[in-house]
Steps between C-alpha positions, in 0.01 A plus 500: 500500500621846409541788735418857415660797668292817507699815589384856553637821646408842619655799663277451814503194719138520574410457124703168492355387830143572386556305181629196699196522732273506190648191348575286809233366733569559871870431561583176677861560586734807463874477514712816520863597472656793681666790323841382635452122438364494145362177352505322836129450556334422835137439574307776668172519692443861376205572278546594135434869576752497792766347266416770240557769762836331586596506132410877482719582798795290369495248789415230249653484151275242344216264586373170366130434530353154469135411475278194505418549127679215323511701178735759660833380626593834672501872473806716571539869573847643461619846595698709253816474710556125418451479129789376290530651247379821670134582463352806681153344524324291757448163333241229536544144371232229491594149396204313349497120474216470245478566126236777535704807597284736297254572784792630714637697203161655431439596866847667530451700180197661667703622800581870482855612577678187395785588259553148345346154497658206337459126482799261447502126440706335773696816589436872547683786337790679660398856424703812539367858537588590141273221372184630660358682199316392189809572287756312706293206660659166406218390272702220346643348820517120513194357674301820505136410434340844568626840586339834571666830595381845561698809422563688822189696593286332231182292557498301175699177459730417212477121489580187314383144550682214327298281268410165657 
């Protein structure tokens, strides 16, 4: 079975958090890493909103959210400070374990304030700041099934979806 990696980003953390809350049913387990111990996740009893507050203050650098929905393996929120290559946006990732990723894609495209949304087969893209525009987005990247990007300050998407 294939896996699909849906990624999206915004200047504001709340936009990414709201998009994850929209897609994921009530979180089952949240694991966090601290800003000084990146990518070393530990389980937390904090609520999703408490973890988002910790992300906003910099206490937490990223969070993995798991749910009971078997179609979704996990969601991830990462702060701009940990992206390699550098990306000045808050980023959300949702890994989907079913072939039908289009409902997640469609729901994210309706979210105001997101700068990009993309779907990759097996892997996500490693985006850099200079690629977050319609002219420079990596439309031809290996494994990219769908991509959408907004010019800064714009509301309309420039998007492409690969033929099945």
